[in-house]
All heavy atoms as an XYZ file, in Angstrom:
716
protein
N       9.407      0.602     21.301
C       8.927      0.044     20.038
C       9.700      0.814     18.928
O       9.782      1.992     18.919
C       7.441      0.217     19.922
C       6.832     -0.352     18.689
S       5.048     -0.195     18.736
C       4.632     -1.496     17.639
N      10.153      0.068     17.951
C      10.829      0.647     16.856
C       9.860      1.439     15.969
O       8.727      1.097     15.796
C      11.460     -0.513     15.987
C      12.434     -0.069     15.006
O      12.664      1.149     14.857
N      13.010     -1.025     14.301
N      10.350      2.570     15.445
C       9.522      3.442     14.628
C       9.022      2.744     13.371
O       7.893      2.931     12.977
C      10.278      4.713     14.276
C       9.470      5.631     13.410
C       8.429      6.374     13.917
C       9.712      5.757     12.033
C       7.662      7.207     13.154
C       8.949      6.600     11.192
C       7.936      7.313     11.793
N       9.868      1.912     12.713
C       9.480      1.181     11.524
C       8.318      0.234     11.833
O       7.366      0.107     11.047
C      10.612      0.487     10.926
C      11.679      1.421     10.365
O      11.325      2.570      9.999
O      12.869      1.006     10.301
N       8.419     -0.476     12.908
C       7.346     -1.421     13.304
C       6.060     -0.655     13.568
O       4.997     -1.132     13.215
C       7.749     -2.287     14.512
N       6.174      0.515     14.220
C       4.996      1.334     14.491
C       4.349      1.843     13.198
O       3.153      1.779     13.051
C       5.394      2.512     15.408
C       4.247      3.392     15.770
C       3.288      2.933     16.655
C       4.108      4.664     15.242
C       2.211      3.716     17.041
C       3.086      5.463     15.602
C       2.103      5.012     16.483
N       5.165      2.253     12.226
C       4.660      2.722     11.000
C       3.944      1.637     10.221
O       2.909      1.812      9.576
C       5.795      3.356     10.167
N       4.509      0.443     10.212
C       3.959     -0.711      9.529
C       2.607     -1.083     10.191
O       1.636     -1.405      9.495
C       4.952     -1.849      9.518
C       6.092     -1.547      8.546
C       4.252     -3.156      9.046
C       7.200     -2.525      8.534
N       2.571     -1.034     11.501
C       1.296     -1.362     12.225
C       0.241     -0.345     11.862
O      -0.908     -0.707     11.658
C       1.585     -1.404     13.718
N       0.626      0.901     11.807
C      -0.377      1.977     11.417
C      -0.885      1.755     10.028
O      -2.036      1.844      9.712
C       0.229      3.374     11.614
C       0.508      3.663     13.049
C      -0.649      4.448     11.000
C      -0.696      3.686     13.901
N       0.049      1.438      9.070
C      -0.381      1.143      7.679
C      -1.320     -0.022      7.616
O      -2.324     -0.025      6.869
C       0.824      0.929      6.792
C       1.567      2.180      6.340
C       2.817      1.794      5.591
C       0.681      3.037      5.496
N      -0.994     -1.118      8.362
C      -1.865     -2.290      8.335
C      -3.211     -1.977      8.863
O      -4.223     -2.435      8.334
C      -1.178     -3.405      9.080
C       0.026     -4.088      8.456
C       0.650     -5.120      9.368
C      -0.296     -4.696      7.103
N      -3.288     -1.226      9.936
C      -4.586     -0.781     10.467
C      -5.343      0.096      9.522
O      -6.620     -0.034      9.416
C      -4.408     -0.107     11.824
C      -4.010     -0.967     13.007
C      -3.660     -0.160     14.243
C      -5.150     -1.941     13.334
N      -4.673      0.994      8.830
C      -5.310      1.870      7.873
C      -5.865      1.064      6.713
O      -7.030      1.249      6.335
C      -4.302      2.882      7.403
C      -4.842      3.966      6.405
C      -5.842      4.813      7.119
C      -3.683      4.797      5.948
N      -5.079      0.140      6.163
C      -5.573     -0.684      5.059
C      -6.669     -1.580      5.507
O      -7.630     -1.831      4.741
C      -4.435     -1.513      4.506
C      -3.404     -0.731      3.735
C      -3.631      0.382      3.072
C      -2.038     -1.009      3.610
N      -2.409      0.828      2.501
C      -1.451     -0.017      2.843
C      -1.191     -2.049      4.107
C      -0.071     -0.038      2.515
C       0.113     -2.029      3.779
C       0.673     -1.038      2.985
N      -6.642     -2.109      6.739
C      -7.760     -2.909      7.243
C      -9.006     -2.121      7.371
O     -10.113     -2.573      7.045
C      -7.335     -3.566      8.569
N      -8.889     -0.893      7.911
C     -10.061     -0.002      8.009
C     -10.665      0.368      6.708
O     -11.892      0.394      6.549
N      -9.858      0.592      5.695
C     -10.360      0.847      4.359
C     -11.010     -0.396      3.746
O     -11.968     -0.282      3.044
C      -9.207      1.396      3.467
C      -8.809      2.797      3.965
C      -9.620      1.456      2.012
C      -7.624      3.354      3.312
N     -10.426     -1.528      4.036
C     -11.005     -2.784      3.525
C     -12.359     -3.118      4.127
O     -13.170     -3.843      3.527
N     -12.625     -2.567      5.307
C     -13.922     -2.832      5.972
C     -15.014     -1.984      5.380
O     -16.204     -2.325      5.494
C     -13.742     -2.588      7.481
C     -15.122     -2.516      8.156
C     -12.914     -3.648      8.081
N     -14.735     -0.896      4.658
C     -15.780     -0.007      4.178
C     -16.770     -0.731      3.246
O     -17.964     -0.503      3.411
C     -15.127      1.219      3.511
C     -14.374      2.156      4.402
C     -13.687      3.263      3.624
C     -15.257      2.699      5.465
N     -16.333     -1.560      2.276
C     -17.325     -2.273      1.506
C     -18.187     -3.202      2.335
O     -19.389     -3.336      2.052
C     -16.490     -3.064      0.469
C     -15.180     -2.436      0.467
C     -14.969     -1.774      1.808
N     -17.612     -3.746      3.371
C     -18.418     -4.618      4.281
C     -19.510     -3.769      4.979
O     -20.592     -4.277      5.180
C     -17.522     -5.337      5.276
C     -18.253     -6.141      6.236
C     -18.690     -7.449      6.014
C     -18.736     -5.821      7.498
N     -19.371     -7.889      7.113
C     -19.417     -6.903      8.029
C     -18.662     -4.625      8.272
C     -19.984     -6.841      9.307
C     -19.208     -4.628      9.554
C     -19.898     -5.721     10.021
N     -19.158     -2.561      5.426
C     -20.108     -1.720      6.030
C     -21.301     -1.456      5.171
O     -22.441     -1.435      5.605
C     -19.468     -0.439      6.548
C     -18.575     -0.535      7.726
C     -17.837      0.769      7.996
C     -19.318     -0.958      8.952
N     -21.016     -1.154      3.910
C     -22.094     -0.889      2.908
C     -22.973     -2.109      2.798
O     -24.192     -2.088      2.767
C     -21.494     -0.444      1.583
C     -22.630     -0.340      0.528
C     -20.803      0.921      1.748
N     -22.330     -3.284      2.653
C     -23.046     -4.517      2.543
C     -23.899     -4.790      3.787
O     -25.071     -5.242      3.672
C     -22.066     -5.704      2.344
C     -22.709     -7.068      2.202
C     -23.429     -7.154      0.831
C     -21.693     -8.131      2.290
N     -23.375     -4.484      4.929
C     -24.134     -4.757      6.215
C     -25.339     -3.814      6.278
O     -26.390     -4.249      6.759
C     -23.240     -4.548      7.406
N     -25.221     -2.623      5.806
C     -26.352     -1.671      5.849
C     -27.396     -2.088      4.836
O     -28.589     -2.125      5.147
C     -25.845     -0.200      5.557
C     -27.023      0.696      5.327
C     -25.064      0.273      6.759
N     -26.968     -2.527      3.657
C     -27.900     -2.950      2.604
C     -28.674     -4.179      2.996
O     -29.890     -4.271      2.811
C     -27.164     -3.176      1.278
C     -28.052     -3.809      0.276
C     -26.641     -1.822      0.725
N     -27.971     -5.135      3.622
C     -28.604     -6.380      4.027
C     -29.163     -6.340      5.473
O     -29.615     -7.359      5.996
C     -27.651     -7.543      3.892
C     -27.392     -7.941      2.520
N     -28.222     -8.808      1.830
C     -26.446     -7.560      1.592
C     -27.775     -8.983      0.594
N     -26.700     -8.236      0.450
N     -29.186     -5.220      6.078
C     -29.710     -5.002      7.464
C     -29.001     -5.907      8.433
O     -29.622     -6.399      9.363
C     -31.223     -5.199      7.489
C     -31.951     -4.298      6.579
N     -32.092     -2.951      6.767
C     -32.664     -4.582      5.473
C     -32.789     -2.458      5.830
N     -33.141     -3.357      4.966
N     -27.731     -6.188      8.172
C     -26.968     -7.034      9.106
C     -27.237     -8.536      9.029
O     -26.696     -9.294      9.852
N     -28.004     -8.924      8.084
C     -28.343    -10.375      7.965
C     -27.295    -11.080      7.183
O     -26.972    -10.794      6.004
C     -29.695    -10.547      7.210
C     -30.859     -9.933      7.932
C     -31.144    -10.606      9.237
O     -31.077    -11.799      9.361
N     -31.536     -9.822     10.211
N     -26.662    -12.112      7.794
C     -25.717    -13.026      7.173
C     -24.475    -12.335      6.553
O     -23.933    -12.776      5.547
C     -26.400    -13.828      6.013
C     -27.551    -14.655      6.544
O     -27.498    -15.131      7.706
O     -28.568    -14.812      5.817
N     -24.001    -11.289      7.176
C     -22.818    -10.590      6.653
C     -21.680    -10.665      7.687
O     -20.571    -10.259      7.319
C     -23.102     -9.115      6.313
C     -24.061     -9.040      5.133
C     -23.603     -8.366      7.454
N     -21.843    -11.190      8.811
C     -20.828    -11.223      9.817
C     -19.657    -12.111      9.374
O     -18.492    -11.813      9.721
C     -21.372    -11.671     11.147
C     -20.459    -11.524     12.354
C     -20.017    -10.078     12.515
C     -21.106    -12.007     13.605
N     -19.937    -13.179      8.698
C     -18.870    -14.108      8.228
C     -17.971    -13.452      7.211
O     -16.870    -13.889      7.016
C     -19.472    -15.376      7.747
C     -20.189    -16.210      8.766
C     -20.796    -17.441      8.069
C     -19.249    -16.671      9.851
N     -18.422    -12.415      6.505
C     -17.603    -11.751      5.519
C     -16.639    -10.710      6.094
O     -15.744    -10.254      5.429
C     -18.459    -11.111      4.457
O     -19.263    -10.047      5.052
C     -19.370    -12.108      3.782
N     -16.844    -10.352      7.377
C     -16.023     -9.323      7.958
C     -14.512     -9.612      8.015
O     -13.700     -8.859      7.560
C     -16.517     -8.931      9.358
C     -15.732     -7.925     10.150
C     -15.714     -6.599      9.416
C     -16.315     -7.729     11.542
N     -14.091    -10.797      8.501
C     -12.668    -11.086      8.549
C     -11.995    -11.067      7.166
O     -10.913    -10.594      7.002
C     -12.553    -12.471      9.166
C     -13.864    -12.703      9.862
C     -14.882    -11.882      9.125
N     -12.710    -11.571      6.157
C     -12.113    -11.581      4.828
C     -12.102    -10.192      4.226
O     -11.253     -9.908      3.371
C     -12.840    -12.573      3.951
C     -12.544    -14.016      4.294
C     -13.360    -14.981      3.450
C     -11.069    -14.359      4.172
N     -12.988     -9.323      4.611
C     -12.918     -7.950      4.149
C     -11.666     -7.276      4.687
O     -11.001     -6.529      3.973
C     -14.141     -7.147      4.614
O     -15.306     -7.678      4.054
N     -11.370     -7.524      5.956
C     -10.170     -6.952      6.533
C      -8.939     -7.525      5.855
O      -8.005     -6.772      5.503
C     -10.177     -7.267      8.040
C     -11.307     -6.556      8.759
C      -8.815     -6.941      8.657
C     -11.537     -6.964     10.190
N      -8.891     -8.807      5.623
C      -7.775     -9.437      4.986
C      -7.646     -8.883      3.525
O      -6.526     -8.621      3.059
C      -7.927    -10.961      4.930
C      -6.925    -11.629      4.008
C      -7.793    -11.537      6.351
N      -8.756     -8.718      2.810
C      -8.739     -8.142      1.496
C      -8.141     -6.756      1.442
O      -7.373     -6.399      0.543
N      -8.484     -5.931      2.437
C      -7.889     -4.585      2.499
C      -6.396     -4.612      2.729
O      -5.659     -3.871      2.110
N      -5.958     -5.502      3.617
C      -4.514     -5.607      3.876
C      -3.758     -6.163      2.658
O      -2.726     -5.666      2.307
C      -4.271     -6.440      5.142
C      -4.826     -5.705      6.382
C      -2.826     -6.756      5.320
C      -4.791     -6.493      7.656
N      -4.353     -7.182      2.045
C      -3.720     -7.739      0.859
C      -3.609     -6.727     -0.266
O      -2.589     -6.604     -0.904
C      -4.459     -9.026      0.432
C      -4.014     -9.484     -0.981
C      -4.253    -10.134      1.410
N      -4.695     -6.001     -0.445
C      -4.695     -4.944     -1.478
C      -3.656     -3.883     -1.214
O      -2.943     -3.387     -2.077
N      -3.577     -3.447      0.063
C      -2.585     -2.501      0.419
C      -1.199     -2.995      0.330
O      -0.315     -2.216     -0.115
N      -0.934     -4.219      0.673
C       0.406     -4.766      0.545
C       0.809     -5.088     -0.867
O       2.013     -5.226     -1.194
C       0.517     -6.072      1.386
C       0.577     -5.880      2.877
C       0.529     -7.229      3.614
C       1.836     -5.132      3.295
N      -0.169     -5.155     -1.727
C       0.091     -5.452     -3.141
C       0.929     -4.341     -3.795
O       1.795     -4.635     -4.627
C      -1.213     -5.676     -3.894
C      -1.094     -6.195     -5.355
C      -0.526     -7.575     -5.339
C      -2.495     -6.241     -5.962
N       0.649     -3.129     -3.452
C       1.336     -2.007     -4.125
C       2.841     -2.017     -3.800
O       3.664     -1.984     -4.774
C       0.693     -0.645     -3.632
C       1.515      0.487     -4.143
C      -0.757     -0.598     -4.153
N       3.309     -2.091     -2.555
C       4.757     -2.140     -2.345
C       5.375     -3.463     -2.789
O       6.537     -3.544     -3.171
C       4.934     -1.949     -0.845
C       3.636     -2.077     -0.202
C       2.621     -1.917     -1.273
N       4.583     -4.536     -2.831
C       5.062     -5.823     -3.268
C       5.376     -5.814     -4.780
O       6.275     -6.497     -5.246
C       4.087     -6.955     -2.980
N       4.700     -4.970     -5.504
C       4.926     -4.828     -6.955
C       6.093     -3.866     -7.233
O       6.408     -3.677     -8.399
C       3.640     -4.346     -7.652
C       2.515     -5.363     -7.708
C       1.280     -4.746     -8.313
C       2.962     -6.604     -8.496
N       6.622     -3.245     -6.211
C       7.819     -2.428     -6.397
C       7.571     -0.933     -6.329
O       8.497     -0.170     -6.486
N       6.361     -0.492     -6.099
C       6.063      0.884     -5.961
C       6.361      1.357     -4.538
O       5.632      1.039     -3.600
C       4.592      1.160     -6.301
C       4.243      0.797     -7.706
C       3.492     -0.349     -7.946
C       4.681      1.561     -8.782
C       3.144     -0.706     -9.261
C       4.309      1.200    -10.078
C       3.550      0.065    -10.289
N       7.391      2.088     -4.383
C       7.851      2.510     -3.000
C       8.035      4.018     -2.887
O       8.630      4.471     -1.941
C       9.125      1.757     -2.628
O      10.172      2.083     -3.579
C       8.916      0.298     -2.519
N       7.563      4.754     -3.856
C       7.767      6.222     -3.770
C       6.666      6.823     -2.926
O       5.845      6.125     -2.273
C       7.811      6.871     -5.141
C       6.596      6.562     -5.967
O       5.790      5.734     -5.544
O       6.399      7.207     -7.019
N       6.648      8.174     -2.852
C       5.636      8.835     -2.002
C       4.185      8.642     -2.473
O       3.291      8.551     -1.686
C       5.934     10.326     -1.951
C       7.260     10.627     -1.269
O       7.688      9.759     -0.509
O       7.844     11.665     -1.548
N       4.016      8.572     -3.789
C       2.673      8.417     -4.341
C       2.133      7.003     -4.110
O       0.917      6.754     -4.241
C       2.637      8.729     -5.844
C       2.843     10.223     -6.059
C       2.768     10.503     -7.527
N       4.033      9.934     -8.069
C       4.315      9.922     -9.324
N       3.502     10.392    -10.240
N       5.480      9.426     -9.809
N       2.962      6.027     -3.823
C       2.510      4.667     -3.645
C       1.568      4.537     -2.448
O       0.650      3.674     -2.458
C       3.675      3.703     -3.563
O       4.396      3.953     -2.354
N       1.740      5.365     -1.450
C       0.848      5.338     -0.274
C      -0.530      5.767     -0.707
O      -1.552      5.176     -0.310
C       1.346      6.244      0.818
C       0.521      6.281      2.068
C       0.428      4.924      2.730
C       1.021      7.342      3.034
N      -0.624      6.780     -1.554
C      -1.951      7.238     -2.049
C      -2.553      6.217     -2.988
O      -3.799      6.057     -3.023
C      -1.790      8.609     -2.702
C      -1.416      9.758     -1.841
C      -1.151     11.031     -2.638
C      -2.435     10.023     -0.767
N      -1.717      5.577     -3.761
C      -2.241      4.510     -4.628
C      -2.746      3.341     -3.895
O      -3.692      2.694     -4.260
C      -1.133      4.138     -5.667
C      -0.851      5.322     -6.608
C      -1.548      2.935     -6.459
C       0.413      5.071     -7.422
N      -2.097      3.035     -2.719
C      -2.488      1.816     -2.013
C      -3.859      1.943     -1.342
O      -4.465      0.929     -1.058
C      -1.421      1.503     -0.974
O      -1.435      2.412      0.096
N      -4.335      3.173     -1.100
C      -5.631      3.333     -0.431
C      -6.793      2.835     -1.316
O      -7.574      1.992     -0.848
C      -5.844      4.782     -0.007
C      -4.804      5.321      0.956
S      -4.637      4.284      2.397
C      -3.038      4.751      2.962
N      -6.934      3.289     -2.559
C      -8.022      2.705     -3.369
C      -7.837      1.247     -3.687
O      -8.799      0.516     -3.853
C      -8.025      3.566     -4.614
C      -6.863      4.431     -4.608
C      -6.280      4.417     -3.240
N      -6.542      0.806     -3.786
C      -6.300     -0.603     -3.989
C      -6.725     -1.457     -2.808
O      -7.274     -2.529     -2.977
C      -4.835     -0.840     -4.367
C      -4.413     -0.073     -5.603
C      -4.526     -2.299     -4.498
C      -5.062     -0.487     -6.881
N      -6.538     -0.933     -1.616
C      -6.989     -1.602     -0.383
C      -8.536     -1.635     -0.370
O      -9.124     -2.660      0.020
C      -6.492     -0.893      0.828
N      -9.190     -0.581     -0.822
C     -10.644     -0.574     -0.924
C     -11.123     -1.642     -1.910
O     -12.043     -2.387     -1.618
C     -11.164      0.799     -1.321
C     -12.648      0.905     -1.464
C     -13.414      1.080     -0.251
C     -13.314      0.764     -2.627
C     -14.771      1.129     -0.347
C     -14.664      0.810     -2.718
C     -15.432      0.994     -1.578
N     -10.455     -1.722     -3.099
C     -10.863     -2.684     -4.088
C     -10.566     -4.118     -3.603
O     -11.338     -5.067     -3.884
C     -10.141     -2.378     -5.410
C     -10.672     -1.222     -6.128
S     -10.007     -0.987     -7.758
C      -8.538     -0.060     -7.316
N      -9.493     -4.323     -2.832
C      -9.202     -5.623     -2.254
C     -10.287     -6.058     -1.294
O     -10.735     -7.173     -1.333
N     -10.697     -5.121     -0.391
C     -11.811     -5.415      0.516
C     -13.086     -5.715     -0.190
O     -13.850     -6.579      0.205
N     -13.357     -4.942     -1.273
C     -14.537     -5.136     -2.080
C     -14.547     -6.484     -2.732
O     -15.533     -7.223     -2.748
C     -14.691     -3.999     -3.090
C     -15.905     -4.044     -3.988
C     -17.191     -3.849     -3.150
C     -15.812     -2.978     -5.041
N     -13.402     -6.825     -3.322
C     -13.283     -8.089     -4.054
C     -13.452     -9.288     -3.078
O     -14.197    -10.206     -3.369
C     -11.918     -8.221     -4.705
C     -11.618     -9.478     -5.460
C     -12.514     -9.580     -6.684
C     -10.183     -9.553     -5.808
N     -12.786     -9.245     -1.911
C     -12.962    -10.308     -0.949
C     -14.360    -10.389     -0.375
O     -14.866    -11.472     -0.126
C     -11.936    -10.131      0.176
C     -10.568    -10.683     -0.091
C      -9.919    -10.368     -1.271
C      -9.965    -11.514      0.784
C      -8.611    -10.902     -1.549
C      -8.701    -12.060      0.539
C      -8.008    -11.732     -0.641
N     -15.001     -9.255     -0.180
C     -16.376     -9.218      0.324
C     -17.309     -9.798     -0.692
O     -18.149    -10.725     -0.388
C     -16.806     -7.811      0.663
O     -15.917     -7.254      1.589
C     -18.216     -7.776      1.221
N     -17.195     -9.433     -1.952
C     -18.104     -9.974     -3.011
C     -17.827    -11.476     -3.164
O     -18.777    -12.242     -3.290
C     -17.882     -9.208     -4.302
C     -18.455     -7.786     -4.206
C     -18.508     -9.922     -5.476
C     -18.135     -6.932     -5.326
N     -16.551    -11.858     -3.163
C     -16.234    -13.293     -3.318
C     -16.778    -14.122     -2.205
O     -17.339    -15.214     -2.392
C     -14.760    -13.487     -3.443
N     -16.725    -13.596     -0.968
C     -17.200    -14.331      0.196
C     -18.715    -14.441      0.144
O     -19.291    -15.513      0.402
C     -16.800    -13.634      1.474
O     -15.357    -13.435      1.438
C     -17.170    -14.456      2.711
N     -19.423    -13.354     -0.222
C     -20.857    -13.412     -0.292
C     -21.320    -14.337     -1.379
O     -22.234    -15.219     -1.230
C     -21.445    -11.990     -0.547
C     -22.926    -12.014     -0.906
C     -21.222    -11.131      0.701
N     -20.649    -14.277     -2.567
C     -21.007    -15.185     -3.632
C     -20.748    -16.653     -3.262
O     -21.576    -17.489     -3.499
C     -20.193    -14.823     -4.925
C     -20.523    -15.691     -6.110
C     -21.728    -15.574     -6.772
C     -19.555    -16.640     -6.547
C     -21.967    -16.388     -7.834
C     -19.823    -17.402     -7.621
C     -21.025    -17.323     -8.274
O     -21.301    -18.143     -9.338
N     -19.587    -16.919     -2.661
C     -19.269    -18.280     -2.233
C     -20.251    -18.731     -1.156
O     -20.681    -19.902     -1.140
C     -17.862    -18.345     -1.741
C     -17.423    -19.727     -1.288
C     -17.132    -20.807     -2.098
C     -17.357    -20.155      0.087
N     -16.785    -21.845     -1.280
C     -16.974    -21.557      0.026
C     -17.577    -19.579      1.297
C     -16.817    -22.292      1.173
C     -17.422    -20.312      2.462
C     -17.015    -21.648      2.396
N     -20.628    -17.873     -0.242
C     -21.560    -18.193      0.813
C     -22.917    -18.556      0.259
O     -23.606    -19.475      0.712
N     -23.388    -17.773     -0.736
C     -24.725    -18.064     -1.349
C     -24.657    -19.416     -2.099
O     -25.634    -20.162     -2.089
C     -25.132    -16.983     -2.271
C     -25.610    -15.742     -1.546
N     -26.729    -15.782     -0.760
C     -25.130    -14.480     -1.493
C     -26.908    -14.570     -0.239
N     -25.981    -13.764     -0.669
N     -23.493    -19.713     -2.743
C     -23.412    -20.988     -3.390
C     -23.444    -22.129     -2.431
O     -24.096    -23.133     -2.669
C     -22.125    -21.058     -4.233
C     -22.109    -20.188     -5.519
C     -20.757    -20.393     -6.213
C     -23.206    -20.558     -6.470
N     -22.763    -21.957     -1.312
C     -22.732    -23.029     -0.267
C     -24.107    -23.218      0.324
O     -24.542    -24.313      0.574
C     -21.692    -22.728      0.790
C     -20.302    -22.756      0.325
C     -19.716    -24.094      0.337
N     -19.695    -24.563      1.734
C     -19.627    -25.808      2.067
N     -19.561    -26.721      1.134
N     -19.654    -26.193      3.328
N     -24.798    -22.099      0.637
C     -26.138    -22.193      1.215
C     -27.118    -22.855      0.248
O     -27.991    -23.619      0.629
C     -26.620    -20.807      1.638
C     -25.929    -20.188      2.869
C     -26.432    -18.803      3.064
C     -26.161    -21.026      4.069
N     -26.962    -22.553     -1.022
C     -27.845    -23.133     -2.059
C     -27.618    -24.634     -2.168
O     -28.524    -25.406     -2.317
C     -27.662    -22.442     -3.377
C     -28.683    -22.888     -4.419
C     -28.477    -22.142     -5.682
N     -27.160    -22.427     -6.167
C     -26.612    -21.816     -7.202
N     -27.301    -20.879     -7.852
N     -25.366    -22.054     -7.565
N     -26.336    -25.040     -2.041
C     -26.006    -26.464     -2.156
C     -26.560    -27.243     -0.899
O     -26.824    -28.415     -1.009
C     -24.526    -26.676     -2.273
C     -24.005    -26.217     -3.599
O     -24.805    -26.053     -4.544
O     -22.772    -25.971     -3.715
N     -26.598    -26.590      0.251
C     -27.066    -27.264      1.456
C     -28.575    -27.481      1.482
O     -29.105    -28.370      2.171
C     -26.648    -26.497      2.685
C     -25.125    -26.461      2.946
C     -24.861    -25.554      4.131
C     -24.579    -27.865      3.181
N     -29.324    -26.697      0.722
C     -30.767    -26.794      0.771
C     -31.296    -27.745     -0.221
O     -30.971    -28.132     -1.205
C     -31.436    -25.432      0.516
C     -31.226    -24.519      1.682
N     -32.202    -24.284      2.600
C     -30.163    -23.805      2.077
C     -31.740    -23.409      3.515
N     -30.461    -23.116      3.227
């Protein structure tokens, strides 16, 4: 396996793990009720947030440290958006 591919895979897993943290808080607060559907989008939000930093052109050493809180905010944003959209959809169905 190429070292670059391994490094990218580790970064994607790290950003995904950071993106899951807001979901974990939501799952604890809601006692696990109706939060399972938000998990995949929390992971995607963390990865998108983490990838946003190098996509904007920040490629120095500090960009890795900057990408961690951005990945957290991406996971938080996707989690909140999914919960809000889910509540709107559930309200429309009733």
